[in-house]
C-alpha positions as CSV (number, residue, x, y, z in Angstrom):
1,M,0.5,-22.6,116.1
2,K,-2.6,-22.0,113.9
3,K,-2.4,-20.4,110.5
4,T,-4.4,-19.2,107.6
5,I,-2.8,-18.7,104.1
6,H,-3.9,-16.1,101.6
7,P,-2.2,-16.5,98.3
8,A,-1.9,-13.2,96.3
9,E,-4.3,-14.5,93.6
10,S,-7.0,-15.3,96.2
11,R,-7.6,-11.6,97.0
12,G,-10.5,-9.7,95.6
13,H,-9.7,-7.6,92.5
14,A,-11.2,-4.4,91.1
15,N,-10.1,-2.4,88.1
16,H,-11.8,1.0,87.9
17,G,-9.4,2.4,85.3
18,W,-7.9,5.0,87.6
19,L,-7.7,2.5,90.5
20,K,-6.5,-1.0,90.5
21,A,-7.3,-2.5,93.9
22,N,-6.5,-5.8,95.6
23,H,-8.5,-6.7,98.7
24,S,-7.1,-9.1,101.3
25,F,-10.5,-8.9,103.1
26,S,-14.1,-8.3,101.9
27,F,-14.4,-4.8,100.6
28,A,-16.9,-2.8,98.4
29,S,-18.3,-5.2,95.8
30,W,-16.0,-8.1,96.7
31,Y,-17.4,-10.3,99.4
32,D,-16.0,-13.6,100.8
33,P,-17.6,-14.8,104.1
34,A,-14.4,-16.5,105.0
35,R,-12.4,-13.3,104.5
36,I,-14.2,-10.6,106.6
37,H,-11.4,-9.8,108.9
38,F,-8.3,-11.2,110.7
39,G,-8.7,-10.3,114.4
40,A,-8.8,-6.5,114.5
41,I,-7.8,-6.1,110.9
42,R,-10.9,-5.2,108.8
43,V,-9.2,-4.0,105.6
44,L,-5.9,-4.4,103.8
45,N,-6.1,-2.9,100.4
46,D,-3.2,-2.9,97.9
47,D,-4.0,0.0,95.6
48,T,-2.5,1.4,92.5
49,I,-3.8,4.9,91.7
50,A,-3.3,6.5,88.3
51,P,-1.5,9.9,88.0
52,G,-3.7,12.8,89.2
53,A,-6.5,10.5,90.3
54,G,-7.8,9.6,93.7
55,F,-10.6,9.3,96.2
56,P,-12.8,12.4,96.6
57,T,-13.9,13.5,100.1
58,H,-15.7,10.7,101.9
59,P,-16.5,10.0,105.6
60,H,-15.2,7.5,108.2
61,D,-16.0,6.9,111.8
62,N,-14.8,4.5,114.6
63,M,-11.9,3.1,112.6
64,E,-8.1,3.3,112.8
65,I,-6.8,4.0,109.3
66,I,-3.2,3.5,108.4
67,T,-1.7,4.3,105.0
68,I,1.7,3.1,103.8
69,P,2.9,4.5,100.4
70,L,5.1,2.0,98.6
71,S,5.9,4.3,95.7
72,G,4.8,7.7,94.6
73,I,3.2,10.7,96.4
74,L,0.0,10.6,98.4
75,E,-1.9,13.9,98.8
76,H,-4.1,14.0,101.9
77,K,-6.7,16.6,103.0
78,D,-9.2,16.2,105.9
79,S,-11.9,17.9,107.9
80,M,-9.5,18.4,110.8
81,G,-7.5,20.9,108.6
82,N,-4.6,18.6,107.8
83,V,-3.1,18.9,104.3
84,A,-0.1,16.7,103.6
85,Q,2.0,14.8,101.1
86,I,3.1,11.4,102.2
87,K,5.8,9.5,100.3
88,T,7.7,6.2,100.4
89,G,9.4,5.7,103.7
90,E,6.6,7.4,105.6
91,V,3.4,6.2,107.4
92,Q,0.2,8.0,108.0
93,V,-2.5,7.3,110.6
94,M,-6.0,8.7,111.2
95,S,-8.2,7.8,114.1
96,A,-11.7,8.5,112.7
97,G,-13.5,8.3,116.0
98,T,-16.6,10.4,116.2
99,G,-16.3,11.1,112.5
100,V,-14.0,12.6,109.9
101,T,-14.0,13.3,106.2
102,H,-10.9,13.1,103.9
103,S,-9.7,12.9,100.4
104,E,-6.7,11.0,99.1
105,Y,-5.1,11.7,95.7
106,N,-2.1,10.8,93.7
107,G,0.1,13.9,94.0
108,S,1.9,13.2,90.7
109,Q,0.6,13.9,87.2
110,T,3.0,11.4,85.6
111,E,3.7,8.6,88.0
112,E,1.5,5.9,89.6
113,L,0.9,5.8,93.3
114,K,1.1,2.5,95.0
115,L,0.1,2.0,98.7
116,F,-1.4,-0.2,101.4
117,Q,-4.4,1.1,103.2
118,I,-5.2,-0.8,106.4
119,W,-8.3,-0.4,108.6
120,L,-8.2,-1.7,112.2
121,F,-11.1,-1.9,114.6
122,P,-10.4,0.4,117.5
123,N,-10.6,-0.6,121.2
124,K,-12.3,2.7,122.1
125,K,-15.3,4.2,120.3
126,D,-16.2,7.8,119.6
127,V,-12.8,9.2,120.4
128,T,-11.8,12.7,119.2
129,P,-10.5,12.3,115.6
130,R,-6.8,12.7,115.2
131,Y,-4.2,12.6,112.4
132,D,-0.5,11.9,112.4
133,E,2.3,11.1,110.0
134,L,5.9,10.0,110.5
135,K,9.0,9.8,108.3
136,L,10.8,6.5,108.9
137,N,14.5,5.6,108.6
138,I,14.4,2.8,106.1
139,E,17.9,1.7,107.1
140,D,16.4,0.7,110.5
141,R,14.5,-2.2,108.9
142,K,17.5,-4.0,107.3
143,N,17.4,-7.5,108.7
144,K,15.4,-6.4,111.7
145,F,11.8,-5.6,112.5
146,Q,11.3,-1.9,112.4
147,Q,8.3,-0.9,114.5
148,I,6.1,1.6,112.6
149,L,3.0,1.5,114.8
150,S,2.1,0.6,118.4
151,P,-0.6,1.3,121.1
152,S,1.6,3.9,122.8
153,P,2.6,7.5,121.9
154,D,5.9,6.9,123.7
155,D,7.0,4.0,121.5
156,D,8.6,4.0,118.1
157,G,6.3,4.7,115.2
158,V,2.8,6.2,115.1
159,W,0.1,5.1,117.6
160,I,-3.5,4.1,117.5
161,H,-6.4,3.2,119.8
162,Q,-5.8,-0.6,119.7
163,Q,-3.4,-3.1,121.1
164,A,-1.7,-3.5,117.8
165,W,1.8,-3.3,116.4
166,M,3.1,-3.0,112.9
167,H,6.6,-3.8,111.7
168,M,8.4,-3.7,108.4
169,I,11.6,-5.6,107.6
170,S,13.9,-5.8,104.6
171,M,15.7,-9.2,104.7
172,E,18.8,-10.2,102.8
173,A,18.7,-13.6,101.1
174,N,19.2,-16.7,103.3
175,T,18.4,-14.9,106.6
176,D,16.5,-16.2,109.6
177,K,14.5,-13.8,111.9
178,V,12.3,-14.7,114.8
179,Y,9.3,-12.5,115.5
180,Q,8.2,-12.5,119.2
181,F,4.6,-11.8,119.8
182,K,4.0,-8.6,121.8
183,S,0.8,-9.6,123.5
184,T,-1.0,-12.8,124.6
185,G,-4.0,-13.6,122.5
186,S,-2.6,-11.7,119.4
187,G,-2.3,-12.9,115.9
188,V,0.1,-11.7,113.3
189,Y,-0.8,-11.1,109.6
190,V,2.3,-11.2,107.4
191,M,2.2,-9.6,104.0
192,V,5.1,-10.3,101.6
193,I,5.6,-7.1,99.8
194,S,8.3,-8.6,97.6
195,G,10.6,-11.6,97.6
196,T,10.2,-15.2,98.8
197,V,10.1,-16.3,102.4
198,E,9.2,-19.4,104.4
199,I,7.1,-19.3,107.6
200,D,6.1,-22.5,109.4
201,G,6.8,-24.6,106.4
202,T,4.8,-22.4,104.0
203,T,6.6,-20.7,101.1
204,L,5.3,-17.2,100.4
205,K,6.0,-15.0,97.4
206,D,5.1,-11.4,96.3
207,R,1.8,-10.3,97.9
208,D,1.1,-13.7,99.5
209,A,0.1,-13.4,103.1
210,I,-0.2,-15.7,106.2
211,G,-1.9,-15.1,109.5
212,V,-0.6,-17.0,112.5
213,W,-1.9,-17.2,116.1
214,D,-1.9,-19.4,119.2
215,A,1.9,-19.0,119.4
216,D,4.5,-17.0,121.2
217,Q,6.9,-16.6,118.2
218,F,7.6,-17.7,114.7
219,K,10.6,-17.8,112.4
220,V,10.8,-16.1,109.0
221,T,13.4,-17.5,106.6
222,S,14.2,-15.5,103.4
223,K,14.8,-17.6,100.3
224,E,15.9,-14.4,98.5
225,S,15.9,-10.7,99.4
226,A,12.5,-9.9,100.7
227,E,10.4,-7.1,102.2
228,L,7.6,-7.8,104.7
229,L,4.8,-6.0,106.5
230,L,3.8,-7.6,109.8
231,I,0.6,-6.6,111.6
232,E,0.0,-7.9,115.2
233,V,-3.6,-7.5,116.4
234,P,-5.9,-8.9,119.1
235,M,-7.8,-12.0,117.7
236,E,-10.8,-11.4,120.0
237,L,-12.8,-8.2,119.4
């Protein structure tokens, strides 16, 4: 098994006052030639947005954009006519395809909004733009991998134009779980949302990440209660 380790403090950081951002991969003014992407993952931003603030209308194309609120309320509006509020325990997906514009704001005037925004390269270009959102049952991730995204509309979670899967898990302390790769040639990027775990002899804490590939499976051992996000993607684009 091959692996790459991204300690939390190695990420890019930006403080715009209204936005505190941490970039796992090169983004905006932060550039690291060794951190352009992991397989089909182009962006994994860990954002904290001040009350009432947000991103005004801006364009995207040919990218699969997934947003996972960690706390607070996300207000979304796009050129497809979608207007929505997304909260903790929900996931939002947008296939930008031929082109779409959208805005994203903190829907609260008093509480911070914390979220992950993830961009994946699609396996089809210039598709018709689409939007979807889904409320998840958080109980379904207790000590098991809850699928929140896949390539198929018929599977659990939302779907995108890519051979990619996302899972979340909430592990009790001193628990072992084995993740089985879904596809040959995939890699899995594991972000520790909170807690402490060990993967392939590497100890990972809050917001540390590890990418693993050239394997069929790997074991996750929780040293304390922990929450993880796992993103499986093709390694060859």
